[in-house]
C-alpha positions, 0 to 999 in steps of 0.5 A, a space after each residue: 684425124 684429131 689434128 685435121 679437125 683442129 685445123 679445119 676448125 681454125 680455118 672455119 674460125 678465120 673465115 668467119 672473122 669480120 674484115 679488119 679496118 685500117 691498121 689491123 694486122 693481116 696476112 692477106 688482103 681478103 682479111 681487110 675491109 674493102 678497099 683496104 689492102 694488106 701491105 707490110 702486115 697491116 690493112 692500109 690504103 693503097 697508093 702509087 705515090 705519096 700524093 695518094 696519101 693523107 697529108 703528112 704521110 708517105 707511100 711506103 713500098 713493100 718487098 714486092 714494090 707495092 705501095 700503101 700509106 703509112 699509118 699515123 703512128 708510123 710517121 714518127 720514129 726513134 730508130 730505123 726499125 720503127 719504120 715499115 718497108 724501105 723507109 728510114 728513120 731520119 730526123 725523127 721521121 720515117 722517110 725515103 732516102 734521096 739524092 735529088 728532088 726527082 727521087 721524092 714524091 710530087 710536092 716533096 724535095 730532097 734536103 740534107 744532102 750537105 750533112 750526109 743524111 739526105 731525105 725527102 721532105 714534104 712541105 705539108 710537114 713543115 710548120 710555120 708562123 708566117 709566110 716568110 717561114 715557107 720556101 718558094 711559092 708556099 704560103 703559111 696556111 691557117 693550120 700552121 703548115 706551109 701549103 701549096 697555092 691552088 685554084 681548085 680541089 684537083 690541084 691538091 693532094 688527096 686528103 686536102 682541099 682548096 680553101 681560099 687559094 691554099 691546099 689544107 687538110 679536110 676538117 673531118 668529122 669525129 671518127 672520120 679518117 683523113 683519107 675518107 675523102 671530102 665531106 661531099 664525096 659520094 660512094 656508090 650504093 653497094 646494093 644499087 644495080 649497075 651495069 657489069 662488064 657483060 651489060 656494058 655494050 661488050 667493047 671497051 670505051 676509048 678514054 681521053 688520056 688528058 681527062 680532067 676529072 677522074 671518074 671511077 664509078 660508072 654505068 657505061 665504059 664511057 663514064 670512066 676517065 683517068 690519066 693516060 687511060 685509053 681504054 676502060 670497061 665498067 665492071 659492077 659499077 667500077 671502072 677498070 683500065 684495059 689499055 694505056 698510052 704507049 709506054 705507060 701501064 696500070 701497075 697498081 690496079 687502082 683506076 683512080 691513079 690511071 696508068 701511073 707507071 712509066 715503063 721506060 723509066 720506072 725502076 719498079 716496073 722497067 719494061 713492064 709491071 713488076 720488073 724491078 731493076 734491083 737495089 739502087 737500079 735505074 731504068 732507061 729506055 725500058 732497060 735496067 742498068 747493070 753492075 759495072 764494079 764489084 769490090 770485097 772487104 773483110 766481111 762486106 761487099 759493094 757493087 757499082 751500078 751503071 748509073 753511078 749508084 753503089 749498094 753494099 751488103 754484109 756486116 755493117 761494122 763501123 758503118 761499112 755499108 754506108 747506109 747511114 744506120 748505126 751498126 747493129 753487129 748483125 749481117 745484112 743480106 739485102 743490099 743497102 744503098 750508099 747514101 748520097 752517092 749517085 755518080 761513082 766511077 770506081 769503088 774499093 773496100 778495105 777491112 771495114 771501110 770503103 772508098 769511091 772515086 766520083 765521076 768528078 774526080 772527087 773522092 768519098 770514104 765511109 766506115 771504120 776510121 780508127 787509123 785515118 783511112 777515110 782521109 777526112 782529117 779525123 779518126 771518127 767512124 763514118 756511117 755515110 760517105 765523107 769527102 777525102 780532103 784535097 782529092 779532086 782529080 782521082 782516077 783510081 783508088 786501092 785500099 789495104 788493111 787500114 790505108 788507102 792510095 789514089 792515083 791522080 789524073 796527072 800521075 800523082 799518087 797520094 796515100 793516107 791511113 795506117 803508115 806504121 809500116 811505111 805503107 803511106 809511102 811519104 818517107 815517114 811512119 805513123 797514122 795519117 788522117 789526111 792524104 800525103 804524096 808518095 815520095 818520088 812518084 809522078 807518073 803512076 798509072 795503077 796502084 794496088 795495096 795489100 795488107 801493109 804494103 802497096 805497089 804502083 805501075 808507072 808510065 815507064 813500065 816500071 813498078 815501085 813498091 813501099 811498106 812492109 817487106 817481111 816476105 819480100 813483097 816489095 820485090 827489090 831483092 831485100 827483105 824476108 825478116 819481120 822488121 823489114 820495111 820501106 817508107 819510100 818506094 823502091 823499084 821492083 827488080 827487072 820489070 820494065 813493061 808493067 800495065 797493072 799490079 795486084 797485092 795480097 797479104 804478103 805477095 805482089 804481082 804485075 801484069 806485063 804488056 806481053 800478057 805474062 804475069 810475074 809475082 814475088 813475096 810469100 809463096 804460101 799455098 803456091 801464091 806465086 804461081 811458079 809451079 813450086 809449093 811453099 815447101 819447095 819455095 818459101 818466098 821470092 825477093 824478086 819477081 818470078 814468072 807465073 807458069 803458062 800464063 801469056 795472055 793476061 789483061 789484069 789481075 787481082 789478089 786475095 790473101 794468098 791467091 791471085 786471079 787474072 782475066 785473059 784476052 778470051 774472057 776466061 779467069 785463071 787463078 792460082 794459090 790458096 784454094 781450100 775455100 773454093 777461091 780458085 773457082 775450078 770446083 776442086 776446093 784445093 790449092 794450086 801452084 799453077 794457074 787453073 781456070 774458073 769453071 764456065 767463065 768465058 766473058 769476064 770483064 772485071 775482077 775482085 778478090 779478098 781473103 778467101 773469095 773471088 768475084 767477076 763481072 760478066 759481059 752482061 753486067 751480071 755478077 758471079 762469085 766463088 769461094 767462102 761466102 762470109 756474106 760477101 755475096 749477099 746470100 744468108 748461107 754463111 761460110 758455105 763454100 761455092 767451088 765454082 762461079 755462081 750467080 748472085 740471087 736474081 733479085 740482085 743486082 
């Protein structure tokens, strides 16, 4: 009872607290002085875009996608943590990241794409001394800022007015905030009687969608005017939108902005208010794009969306997530959008680095670069994508432990990074910070890299492998001792009809044109799928058939397991399974293929170490195995023994 009385007393005390003014800390909107709202833990001015905010500030989105204006003290920053919501600290300012001008609020443009740190820059934030300091039609105004030309106040952003043909901030009286409106802006008398909804004639008034002046206070519904509003009501002297033009919606609840959300293209309100397309998602014809590519690294994963954007999650060691942030050594379970990458066609993760093939055929890589695995001519880690030097017509990329290889459109094959065991395939050993051609291969159709070796399927159906060969993973009948390796490709014995290859830590597999699969190298945990355990067969220096698999389409390998998609959309896995990576619900290894539970529509696969993922036909991702934060769920090391969907908010 004593505790109950204390709680009641606290509640009563909270109820008596006066409403908090702009900037006050809050948990609920009711704690803020009207019309302020509680967003990102502060009382703020609500907004739908930066145009609704005072000059020099931004409209920041909270976790629910609702907007509120930055406070003055939040506009400058030294680190990302200084910025609220989804904003990032770039060039000392809290700003939205972007790829092109249309990603920015009206009046702002996307700059810095060339230096790998794209950000939205508002011309109202740009200082000047003369007109020549300003771009385009902008003119240097009396306040020393580049301003837009105007003919009337309605041509200017809120917080500014048209003076002498230029938009300039209000010269507010002392104590008056910039967002208080122009000096002559009237506010309705709170005590004045007004016609409420029940007194307004009963029916909503039709409002012209191309209304000029916005009117938000009213006596009758006919008084109300706002962009794209086709029906309105007058409630207690304030206008409320009741209907909008087709495909538009009033999602922010602010009549002044009208029906501001285009539900055909707004990724925050796709098809209706509050329907979010997920990190990096886009909306087209009222439908969110899906996920068409997934790749797993040592402690991070990346996802390719239909529109070409890429998001990553997990440990950001050495910049592996590509978001431009200085690594903190902590796990990031919310997807991070890779900077400046909106046209990816294929993605691939290495240990703590990633690469993407762009739709143009060019390549970019980011993350750890100590062995030159980013291919940019340096050994410098990169927090954001950098171009791979000289690659302009790539069609597919694969990454190993510290190296990468790309198949070119004409069948050429180039590799770079750690070649100390011959994994670069150019006949030499060492570290290669620039791509070099793989010796003797001009007809590659698919490449797969394991820890320190790679294999390529060729147009003839043959398979060639190169690199470390201590377990016979090159498949030419040699190897098996710790020093065995080949710095040039060797032909895998007996394969003449391969269409795809995969490579694990020390084993390799090929998918035949018939649908059969053969594997060679280490048989640890039954990784070769022959039905023999490692005690019965330690390794095989030449290919052996995987038992009972006759309808495979493609395959991918983790450390000691392999999974294949069949013609029916099922996923068959074999090898190491103690972490759940086979997906059959048992959590045990298997020397013969077993089937991932409930999967009958898989179209793409990824695997790494103790984890597997698949993309289903509806462009949704399911994963299974050991969740070392690959899955973007903060349940580290939890085992998923059967395929499980990622959280509904992603993708």
